[in-house]
N, C-alpha and C positions, 0 to 999 in steps of 0.2 A: 504494500500500500504506500502510495506516495505521500510525503509529508505535506501538510498545508503550508501555503505561502505565508511567511511572516508579514504582519502588517507593519508598515513603516510609520513610526511615530512622527507627529507634526514637529518639524524643526523649529528651534528657537532662532529668531532672526531679528537683528537690530540694524538701524541705519546709522552710518558714520560718515562724517566729512573728513576728507584727507587733510584739509587745512582750514584755518579759521575763516578764510574767504568764502567757503562753501557751506558754512553752518546754516545760514538762512535757507538755502536750497534744500539741505538735508532735513531740516526741521519741517519744511513744507511737505517733502516726500514722506517723511515719517508720519505726519498727520493724515495724509491722504491714504496711506496704506495701513494706518492704525498700528504702527510698529513703534517701539521705543527708539529714541535718539540716544546713542551710546557714546561714551568716551573711550579713549585708547585703553585705559586701565580696566575697562569692563568687558572687553571682547571675549575673554575666556569663558564668560558665563553664557555665550551664545554659540550656536552651531555655525551660523553664517552671518556675515555683515554685508549689507548693501552699501557699497563704498561710492560716495559722491566725489568725483574728481572734476578737474577743469574741462576735460574733453569727453568724458563718458561716465556712464554708470557701470559698475562691475560688482559681481557677487563673489565674495571671498569665503572660501571654506576655512573656518577657524582652526580646523584640525591640521591644515596645511597652509598657514598664513603666508609663507614665503613663495607659494606658487602664484602664477598669474591669475587675476580675477577672471571669472566667466563673464564675457560681454558679447553682445551681438554686433559683429562687424561685417556687414554685407560686402564690403570692399576689401576684405582680408585676402592675403595671397592664397589661402586655402579655397575660398569661395571663387576667386577668379580662376584658379587652376581647374576647378570643376567645369567652368564654362568652356575653357579651351581644350580640356582633355576628353570631351565627349561624354562625360559622366552623366549628362542629362538625357542621353539618347533613349534609354529604356523608359525613363519617366515620361518623356515627350510622347513616345508611342503609346504608353499606357493611358494617358489622358486624351489621346486622339489629336494631338497638336501636330499638324503637318501642312506644308505649303502655306497657303494664305489663311487656313482655318486655325484660329487662336481661340479656343473655348474659354468661356467664363468658368471660374473654379472657386469653390469654397474649400479651403484647407481647414478641416475641423480640429486638427491637433497641431497647431503651429510649432510649438516647441522652440527650437533654435532658429526656425524660419528658413532653413537652407533649401528645402525642396520648393517652398513657396517662392523664394528668390529665383531659383532656376527657372521655374515656370513663368514668372513675371518677366524675366530677362528674355525669354523666348517670345514674348509679346502677348501672353495670356493675361486676362484680367483676374487677379487673385485677391480674394479676401481671406485673411488669416483670422481664425478664431483661437483665442487662448484663454482658458479659464483661470489660470494662476495670475493673480494681480501682479506679483513680482516679475514673472516672466513677461507679462504684458508691458511692464515698465521698461524692462531691458529691450524688448522688441521695439517699443516706441522710440527709445533712445537710438537704437540702430537705424531706424527709419529716418529719424531727424538728421543723423549724420550722412545718410545716403542722399537725402534730398538736398543737403547743403552743397553737394558736388555734382549732382545729376538730377535732371527733371524726370524723376522716376515715378510715373503716374499709375503704373499697372499693379502696384502692390499696396494693399490697405490692411488695417488692423482693427479688430473689434475685440475688446475684453469681454468675453461672454462664455457661459457654459454652452457647448455646442448643441447638446440635446434641447435645451431651452430655446436657443436661437433657431434651430431648424423647425421645432414644433410651431413656432410663431411666424415662420417665413411666409410672406405673401406669395400668391401664385405668380405675380409679375416679377418677383425677385428670385425665383428659382434658378440656380445656375445649371449650365450644361453638365458640369462634372462636380461631384463631391469627393474629396480626397481624405483618406484617413491613414495616419501613421501612428497607431496606438503604441504606448509603452508596453514592451513585452516583458512579462515577469521572468526573471532569471532564477531558475531553480537550482543551479549548480554553483557551488562555492568556487569552483575552478574557472568559471566564466568571468574573466576580468572585464571590467567596463571602464571606458575612458572617464577621466575626471569630470568632464562636462556632462556626460550622461548620468553619472552618479549624482551630480548636483541637481540635474533636471528631474531625475527620479524622486529625489528627496522633496522637491517642490510640488510635483504633480501626481506622484504615486504611480500605480501600475495600470491605470485606465481600466478598472474592473467593469466599467459599463460599455466597453468597446463593442460588444456584440449587439446590444440594444441600440447603440449609436449607428452602427452599420445598417441595421434594419430600418431605422428612421431615414437614413441617407438614401436608401433605395426608394423610399416613398417620395422624397423631395428632389432628387436629381432628375433633370430632364432627359439626359442621354446615358450617363454611366456613373458608376461608383468605382473608385480605385482604392484598393487597400494594400498598403505596404506591409510585408511580413518578412521575418527571418526566412531564409531559403528553405530550411527543413521544418518549419512550423506548420501545424495544421491550418487550413483556411479558417478565417474568422466566421465566414458564412459558407454554406455548402455550394459546391459546383460552380466556380467561376467560369465564365465562358472563354476567357483568354487569360494566359499567364505569361509574364515577361520575367525571366530569371537572370540575375547577375551572379557574381561570385558569392556574396553573403546574404543577399536579400532578393525578394521577388515582388512583383506587382500583380495582384489578383484583380481582374477586371470583370465587373458585372454590368452587362448591357441592359438598357431599358427596352 
């Protein structure tokens, strides 16, 4: 019998300014997120600190305070490499983006925003939904910096629970494609996860409602639902009509 998946306790998070010049901004963010504003001497009492700096917001893992903060940088070398290296090819095929056809897409599990950015960069109109208020703040900060250097109009963000948002979606606002990349529960202690994914998991959990979200997406999408899965994982819903597989992950496509 397999062991039950351990529940992740809610992390303790505080907001901290890196210098005195940013205390007012940090205080405003703390009030908006209903988080404590912390001093340098207090950080050990928290799991994470949302660090307010001159150029960006970053999330620091207080267990590893000397590592780089988690931040959303759509123009990072890693993201730009994905554009040039053809890493978007399978994703583009999965959502039906080809030639002059650039579908409208709702990304219901925005997370770090990487797949949404790839799709928007291809010319698709993408709305990111993110239910974690802290991840939404980080994504909004990344969008702010992206807009400061490029007139990038295809990518938008809404802080919302995807199930609530889709349930209330008006007929006229239904997208051609709904995309899901749910957090996949890791059952093996040997499965090492990158630092940024560990932090993301701590904030958003394991998306235990992924199956019900997928079923709702099938009702609301006009043309297709695309679900990203680890390559060897069971489908979230039965019998996808199309599958596009890469080295470590695949896209299950459900056509309407």
